[in-house]
C-alpha positions as CSV (number, residue, x, y, z in Angstrom):
1,M,18.3,-6.1,22.1
2,I,18.5,-2.0,20.7
3,Q,22.4,-1.6,19.8
4,P,24.1,1.8,21.0
5,E,25.0,3.2,18.1
6,R,21.1,4.3,17.4
7,I,20.9,5.6,20.8
8,Q,21.8,9.5,21.1
9,H,21.3,11.7,23.7
10,L,20.3,15.1,22.5
11,N,20.6,17.3,25.2
12,G,21.9,16.6,29.4
13,K,18.7,17.2,31.2
14,P,18.2,15.6,34.0
15,V,15.3,12.6,34.0
16,R,12.3,14.3,36.0
17,R,11.5,11.1,38.0
18,E,8.4,12.4,39.3
19,G,6.5,12.8,36.1
20,D,3.8,11.3,35.3
21,F,4.9,9.3,31.7
22,V,7.5,8.6,29.1
23,L,6.8,10.6,26.0
24,Y,7.8,9.1,22.7
25,W,7.5,11.6,19.8
26,M,6.8,9.7,16.8
27,Q,7.7,11.6,13.6
28,A,9.7,9.8,11.3
29,S,8.6,6.0,12.3
30,Q,5.5,6.1,11.8
31,R,4.4,2.5,12.5
32,A,3.9,0.2,15.5
33,E,6.5,-2.4,14.8
34,D,9.9,-2.8,14.6
35,N,10.6,0.8,15.8
36,H,13.5,1.0,17.8
37,A,13.0,4.4,19.5
38,L,9.1,3.0,20.3
39,E,10.6,-0.3,21.8
40,Y,13.7,2.2,24.1
41,A,10.9,4.4,25.0
42,A,8.5,1.4,26.1
43,A,11.9,-0.3,28.1
44,Q,12.4,3.2,29.9
45,A,8.5,3.6,30.7
46,N,9.0,-0.1,32.3
47,E,11.6,0.6,34.2
48,L,10.7,3.9,35.8
49,G,7.3,2.5,36.1
50,R,5.3,4.6,34.0
51,P,3.1,4.7,31.4
52,L,3.7,5.2,27.7
53,V,2.5,7.8,25.3
54,V,2.9,8.4,22.1
55,F,2.7,12.1,21.0
56,F,2.7,12.8,17.1
57,G,2.9,16.6,16.0
58,V,1.6,17.0,12.4
59,T,2.2,20.1,11.1
60,A,0.2,22.2,7.8
61,H,3.8,24.0,7.0
62,F,6.3,20.8,6.0
63,P,7.9,22.6,3.1
64,E,6.2,21.2,-0.3
65,A,4.3,19.0,1.3
66,N,1.0,19.1,0.0
67,L,-3.1,17.2,0.2
68,R,-1.7,14.4,-1.8
69,H,0.9,13.6,0.6
70,Y,-1.0,14.3,3.6
71,A,-3.8,12.1,2.8
72,F,-1.2,9.2,2.8
73,M,0.3,10.3,5.9
74,V,-3.1,10.5,8.0
75,E,-4.3,6.8,6.6
76,G,-1.2,4.9,8.3
77,I,-1.5,7.3,11.5
78,A,-5.2,6.4,12.0
79,E,-3.7,2.3,11.4
80,T,-0.9,3.2,14.2
81,R,-3.0,4.7,16.6
82,A,-5.5,1.2,16.3
83,A,-2.1,-0.7,16.4
84,L,-0.7,1.0,19.9
85,S,-4.1,1.0,21.3
86,F,-3.7,-2.9,20.7
87,R,-0.9,-3.0,22.2
88,G,-2.0,-0.9,25.6
89,I,-0.4,2.3,24.6
90,R,-1.9,5.7,24.2
91,M,-1.3,7.8,21.2
92,V,-1.8,12.1,21.1
93,V,-2.1,13.7,17.9
94,L,-1.7,17.8,18.0
95,A,-1.6,20.4,15.3
96,G,1.4,22.5,15.0
97,D,5.0,22.5,14.4
98,P,6.0,19.4,16.0
99,G,8.9,20.8,17.6
100,E,7.2,23.7,19.4
101,T,3.6,21.4,20.7
102,V,6.3,18.8,21.6
103,I,7.3,21.1,24.8
104,D,3.5,21.1,25.7
105,A,3.2,17.3,25.2
106,A,5.8,17.0,27.5
107,E,5.1,18.9,30.5
108,R,4.7,16.2,32.7
109,A,7.2,13.6,31.0
110,C,9.7,11.6,32.6
111,L,12.1,12.1,29.6
112,V,11.4,12.2,25.5
113,V,12.7,9.9,23.1
114,T,12.4,10.7,19.2
115,D,13.8,8.6,16.0
116,C,15.6,10.3,13.8
117,G,15.0,12.6,11.0
118,Y,17.5,13.6,8.5
119,L,16.5,16.5,6.4
120,R,17.0,19.8,7.7
121,V,13.6,21.1,9.1
122,E,13.2,17.4,10.6
123,R,16.8,18.2,12.5
124,R,15.4,21.5,13.3
125,W,12.5,20.1,15.0
126,R,14.8,18.4,17.6
127,A,17.5,21.0,17.9
128,E,14.6,23.4,18.7
129,A,13.2,20.8,21.1
130,A,16.6,19.4,23.0
131,R,17.4,22.7,23.9
132,R,13.8,24.2,25.0
133,L,12.7,20.7,27.0
134,D,13.4,20.1,30.2
135,V,14.2,16.6,30.5
136,P,16.1,14.2,28.4
137,L,15.5,14.0,24.3
138,V,17.2,10.7,23.6
139,Q,17.1,10.2,19.5
140,V,16.8,6.6,18.5
141,E,17.7,5.6,14.9
142,S,15.6,3.0,13.3
143,N,14.8,3.9,9.9
144,V,17.7,2.2,8.5
145,V,19.5,-1.3,8.9
146,V,23.3,0.4,10.1
147,P,22.8,3.7,11.6
148,V,24.3,6.7,9.4
149,E,26.9,8.2,11.2
150,T,28.4,4.9,12.7
151,A,28.9,3.5,8.9
152,C,30.0,6.6,7.8
153,E,30.5,10.0,9.4
154,K,31.4,12.2,6.4
155,E,29.5,12.3,3.0
156,A,30.1,9.4,1.1
157,Y,31.7,10.0,-2.2
158,S,30.2,6.9,-3.9
159,A,27.9,3.8,-3.3
160,A,31.6,1.9,-3.6
161,V,33.0,3.7,-0.7
162,L,30.1,3.4,1.8
163,R,28.8,0.0,0.8
164,P,31.8,-1.9,2.1
165,R,31.9,-0.1,5.7
166,I,28.0,-0.9,5.4
167,L,28.7,-5.0,4.7
168,R,31.6,-5.0,7.7
169,L,28.5,-4.1,10.2
170,I,25.3,-5.4,8.5
171,D,25.1,-8.7,10.6
172,R,25.5,-6.5,14.0
173,F,22.4,-4.7,13.0
174,L,20.1,-7.2,10.7
175,V,18.9,-8.5,14.0
176,P,14.9,-9.0,14.7
177,L,13.8,-6.0,17.2
178,E,12.3,-7.4,20.2
179,S,8.9,-6.1,21.5
180,V,8.7,-4.8,25.0
181,P,5.8,-5.3,26.8
182,I,3.8,-2.1,28.9
183,E,3.5,-3.1,32.2
184,K,2.1,0.3,33.1
185,D,-1.7,0.7,32.0
186,S,-1.0,3.0,28.8
187,L,-4.3,3.3,27.5
188,N,-5.8,5.6,30.8
189,P,-2.7,7.4,31.9
190,G,-4.6,10.0,33.8
191,L,-3.2,12.9,31.0
192,D,-5.4,16.2,30.0
193,L,-4.5,16.6,26.4
194,P,-5.7,17.6,23.4
195,D,-6.1,14.8,20.9
196,L,-7.3,14.7,17.3
197,A,-8.6,11.5,17.8
198,D,-9.3,10.3,14.3
199,R,-8.0,10.9,10.7
200,D,-11.1,13.4,9.6
201,A,-10.0,15.2,13.1
202,V,-6.7,15.7,11.8
203,M,-8.0,16.1,8.2
204,R,-10.1,19.0,9.3
205,A,-7.6,20.6,11.2
206,L,-5.3,20.4,8.0
207,H,-7.6,21.8,5.6
208,A,-7.5,25.1,5.2
209,H,-3.7,25.6,5.5
210,I,-2.4,22.7,3.3
211,D,-1.8,22.8,-0.7
212,H,-4.7,21.4,-2.3
213,T,-4.1,21.7,-6.2
214,V,-2.5,18.1,-6.1
215,G,-5.0,15.5,-4.7
216,P,-4.8,12.7,-3.5
217,A,-3.5,8.9,-5.0
218,P,-6.0,7.2,-5.7
219,S,-4.6,3.6,-6.8
220,I,-2.7,3.5,-3.6
221,R,-3.5,3.3,0.4
222,G,-1.3,4.6,3.0
223,G,-0.3,1.9,6.4
224,S,1.3,-0.7,7.3
225,A,-1.1,-2.9,6.3
226,A,-0.6,-2.3,3.0
227,A,2.9,-2.0,3.4
228,L,3.1,-5.8,4.6
229,T,1.1,-6.8,2.0
230,L,3.0,-5.6,-0.7
231,L,6.6,-6.9,0.9
232,D,4.6,-10.4,1.0
233,E,3.7,-10.3,-2.8
234,F,7.6,-9.4,-4.0
235,A,8.7,-11.9,-1.6
236,T,6.4,-14.6,-2.7
237,R,5.9,-13.7,-6.3
238,K,8.7,-10.8,-7.7
239,I,11.7,-11.2,-6.6
240,D,12.6,-14.4,-8.4
241,R,12.5,-11.8,-11.4
242,Y,13.7,-9.0,-9.8
243,D,17.0,-8.6,-11.7
244,R,15.4,-9.2,-14.7
245,D,12.2,-7.0,-14.0
246,R,13.2,-3.8,-12.5
247,N,14.2,-1.8,-15.2
248,D,11.4,-2.4,-17.5
249,P,8.8,-0.6,-16.6
250,T,6.1,-2.5,-18.7
251,L,6.2,-5.5,-16.0
252,D,5.3,-5.2,-12.4
253,G,8.6,-6.2,-11.4
254,T,9.5,-3.7,-8.3
255,S,8.2,-4.1,-4.8
256,G,6.0,-0.4,-4.4
257,L,7.5,0.0,-0.8
258,S,9.2,3.3,-1.3
259,P,6.1,6.1,0.1
260,Y,5.8,3.7,2.9
261,L,9.4,3.7,3.7
262,H,9.5,7.2,3.1
263,F,6.5,8.3,5.8
264,G,7.9,5.4,8.3
265,Q,5.1,3.2,7.9
266,I,7.4,-0.1,7.1
267,S,11.0,-0.6,8.6
268,P,14.0,-1.7,6.2
269,L,14.5,-3.9,9.1
270,T,11.3,-5.8,8.8
271,I,11.9,-6.0,4.5
272,A,15.6,-7.3,5.1
273,L,14.8,-9.9,7.7
274,R,11.7,-10.9,5.6
275,L,14.4,-11.4,2.1
276,K,16.7,-12.5,4.0
277,E,14.8,-16.0,4.1
278,V,14.1,-16.2,0.6
279,D,16.9,-17.9,-1.5
280,S,16.4,-16.2,-4.2
281,P,18.9,-14.2,-7.2
282,G,16.8,-11.5,-6.7
283,R,17.6,-11.7,-2.7
284,E,21.7,-9.5,-2.8
285,P,20.0,-7.0,-6.0
286,F,17.2,-5.7,-4.0
287,L,18.8,-5.6,-1.0
288,E,21.5,-3.4,-2.5
289,Q,19.0,-0.7,-2.9
290,L,17.6,-1.1,0.2
291,I,20.2,-0.9,2.0
292,V,23.9,0.5,0.7
293,R,21.9,2.9,-1.7
294,R,19.1,4.1,0.1
295,E,21.4,4.4,3.3
296,L,24.3,6.5,0.6
297,A,21.5,8.9,0.2
298,M,20.4,9.4,4.3
299,N,24.7,9.8,4.0
300,Y,23.8,12.6,1.7
301,V,21.3,14.7,3.3
302,L,23.1,14.3,6.5
303,G,26.6,15.4,5.2
304,N,25.3,18.1,2.7
305,D,24.0,21.3,4.3
306,R,22.8,21.9,-0.1
307,Y,21.6,18.6,-0.7
308,D,18.5,20.6,-1.8
309,S,20.3,22.9,-4.2
310,Y,22.9,22.4,-7.8
311,E,25.5,24.2,-5.8
312,G,25.5,20.9,-3.6
313,L,26.8,19.0,-6.3
314,P,30.4,17.9,-6.4
315,A,32.5,20.5,-7.8
316,W,33.7,18.3,-11.1
317,C,29.6,18.4,-12.1
318,R,29.5,21.8,-11.9
319,T,32.3,22.6,-13.8
320,T,31.5,20.6,-16.7
321,L,27.6,21.6,-16.4
322,G,28.9,25.1,-16.6
323,S,31.4,24.8,-19.8
324,H,28.3,23.2,-22.0
325,A,26.0,25.7,-20.0
326,N,26.1,27.7,-23.3
327,D,25.8,24.9,-26.0
328,P,22.6,24.4,-28.3
329,R,19.4,23.0,-26.7
330,E,17.4,21.3,-29.6
331,Y,14.5,21.7,-27.4
332,V,14.1,24.0,-24.4
333,Y,11.1,24.0,-22.2
334,S,9.7,26.0,-19.0
335,R,8.8,24.5,-16.1
336,A,5.1,24.4,-16.6
337,Q,5.8,22.8,-19.9
338,F,7.2,19.8,-18.2
339,E,4.9,19.6,-15.4
340,A,2.2,19.4,-18.1
341,A,3.5,16.8,-20.0
342,E,4.2,18.9,-23.6
343,T,7.2,17.9,-24.2
344,H,7.6,16.6,-28.3
345,D,9.1,12.9,-26.3
346,P,5.9,10.2,-25.5
347,Y,8.0,8.5,-23.5
348,W,9.1,11.5,-21.2
349,N,5.4,12.9,-21.2
350,A,4.3,9.1,-19.9
351,A,6.6,9.7,-17.0
352,Q,5.6,12.4,-16.2
353,R,1.8,11.7,-16.5
354,E,2.4,8.9,-14.5
355,I,3.9,10.3,-11.5
356,A,1.2,13.1,-11.5
357,G,-1.7,10.5,-11.8
358,T,-0.4,8.0,-9.0
359,G,1.9,9.4,-6.9
360,G,5.3,7.2,-8.4
361,M,6.8,6.8,-11.3
362,H,9.2,3.5,-12.1
363,G,12.7,4.2,-11.0
364,Y,14.4,3.5,-14.6
365,M,12.1,6.1,-16.1
366,R,12.7,8.2,-13.4
367,M,16.6,8.3,-14.3
368,Y,15.4,8.9,-18.3
369,W,13.1,11.5,-16.8
370,G,15.7,13.6,-15.1
371,K,18.2,13.3,-17.5
372,K,15.7,14.7,-20.2
373,I,14.6,18.0,-17.6
374,L,18.1,18.4,-17.8
375,E,18.8,18.1,-21.0
376,W,15.8,20.8,-22.4
377,S,16.3,23.0,-19.7
378,A,17.9,26.8,-20.9
379,S,20.5,26.2,-17.9
380,P,21.5,23.6,-15.8
381,Q,20.5,25.2,-12.3
382,E,17.1,25.7,-13.7
383,A,16.5,22.0,-14.6
384,F,17.8,21.1,-10.8
385,R,15.2,23.3,-9.6
386,T,12.4,21.9,-11.9
387,A,13.3,18.3,-11.5
388,L,13.5,18.7,-7.2
389,C,10.2,20.4,-7.7
390,L,8.2,18.2,-9.8
391,N,9.6,14.5,-8.0
392,N,8.7,16.6,-4.4
393,R,5.2,17.9,-5.3
394,Y,3.8,14.9,-7.0
395,G,5.7,11.8,-6.0
396,L,4.4,10.5,-2.6
397,D,8.2,9.3,-2.1
398,G,9.5,13.0,-2.9
399,R,10.7,15.2,0.0
400,D,13.0,12.5,0.7
401,P,16.7,11.7,1.5
402,N,16.5,9.4,-1.4
403,G,14.4,11.6,-4.0
404,F,17.4,14.5,-3.1
405,A,19.8,12.3,-4.0
406,G,18.3,10.6,-6.9
407,V,17.9,13.9,-8.4
408,A,21.0,14.8,-7.8
409,W,22.6,11.9,-9.8
410,C,21.0,12.8,-12.8
411,F,23.1,15.8,-12.6
412,G,26.6,13.5,-11.5
413,K,26.2,12.9,-8.2
414,H,27.4,9.5,-6.7
415,D,28.5,8.9,-10.6
416,R,31.3,9.3,-12.3
417,P,32.5,10.9,-15.2
418,W,31.5,9.7,-18.5
419,A,32.4,10.7,-22.6
420,E,31.8,14.4,-23.2
421,R,28.7,15.2,-24.8
422,P,27.2,18.5,-25.9
423,V,24.9,20.1,-23.1
424,F,25.8,17.4,-20.7
425,G,29.6,17.2,-20.5
426,L,31.2,14.6,-18.4
427,I,27.9,13.9,-16.9
428,R,25.9,10.4,-17.9
429,C,22.9,10.6,-20.6
430,M,20.3,8.6,-21.4
431,N,18.6,8.4,-24.5
432,A,14.9,7.4,-26.8
433,A,17.0,4.9,-28.2
434,G,18.2,3.5,-25.0
435,L,14.5,3.0,-24.2
436,L,13.6,1.4,-26.8
437,R,16.4,-1.6,-26.8
438,K,16.1,-2.0,-23.3
439,F,12.2,-2.7,-23.2
440,D,8.9,-1.9,-25.0
441,A,8.4,1.8,-24.6
442,D,5.2,2.3,-26.7
443,G,4.1,-0.8,-23.9
444,Y,4.7,1.7,-21.8
445,V,2.9,4.4,-23.0
446,R,0.0,2.1,-23.1
447,K,0.6,1.1,-19.6
448,V,0.6,4.6,-18.3
449,D,-2.6,6.0,-20.6
450,G,-4.7,2.9,-19.1
451,L,-3.5,3.6,-15.5
452,I,-4.6,7.4,-16.1
453,G,-7.9,6.1,-17.6
454,G,-8.6,4.1,-15.2
455,I,-8.0,6.5,-12.2
456,L,-10.6,8.6,-14.4
457,S,-13.0,6.3,-14.5
458,G,-12.3,5.6,-11.1
459,N,-11.9,2.3,-11.7
460,H,-8.5,1.6,-9.6
461,S,-7.6,-0.6,-6.3
462,K,-6.1,0.8,-3.1
463,D,-3.9,-1.9,-2.4
464,G,0.2,-0.7,-3.3
465,G,2.3,1.9,-5.3
466,A,3.8,3.0,-7.9
467,V,7.8,2.9,-7.9
């Protein structure tokens, strides 16, 4: 069953009953399993007695995306195409602005179903398509456990606000999703649509238009199969130590799933249901991160139009940082120096080398990394822009609600005032002495050096991600 709260009709157009097929416009949920939008579309196709076609629009102009992001995404799309074919569903990939290309793809459709995107650009695509399509556009939320606006219609001040709302609803939404059998032949629906039929064709269509200055992350493979392997490894080998190991970047204690969640290659429902079966002290802390903290980030970008700017921070954060904007800084670095990992701090430099080289950074080090950019920049506004730019540029999980919320957290968002300090004001600070108390920080530097050395020498695997 798909809960009604997940379903939103974006326009009031009538179904074209003489249409040839039902179109699922896949964008944010790039997978064939545990995909509410896909299953809703399949049920609609069966009800109308029509084939189901899946359409994916790939644009070379997604804000701040580069070759690293496209290579990972396209690996996953190729795998999703094969999984859909196995279910008897045809997938069509077209290059161009998704909000434009879906109009052409839907010319003979009965109706269009899409998944839910949270960022400004994703919402713009759907709003434009809803206006221009002459058939219904139905959005089905499929990348969170509890639908964001059902949990909280307004921007939540903190996790403490959102958590009880989610917990009251969790049993209603944390339930298995049944796969809908395809009743009509959907592999050969008689469509005359262009199609970028394989990974190489997609990359050729993008090649001349995308940023090549950041190359693919060689130690991680895109796609649902890799995500499920990581989930199984986490559930069977790591979760018992998660609460102890997650904040130690010298250990392999996290799931590595954030890039896959970002591209919709695995559903948070899949992860939560798998871990619900595990009796472990690490289960609840992990589900807190997966559901409450992640969905707090979705709430942030949906509820705050300035989520990607310094002006989107709470007033108290901007006030306290502004009152300390002219405090002397012991070190001041430019964005270029930060990007090249050319600070005086070996731990910060290692964190920057990790994300630049692997596409991921350990979560604890990412907090330290962001706090130090604030401390060592000429102004808090410049620091915010630098942190967001570098996270989006190098992180496979950048350009994501979690990334925007994570950077904003370093500047006080979703946090509380702390003791007043120079530069930081009332914003929580972090320092190298704290790292040394918590774990072997020099061991972390050695670990990153080994990772980067292995990548440069070609001695790496492609079975997981660094988060």
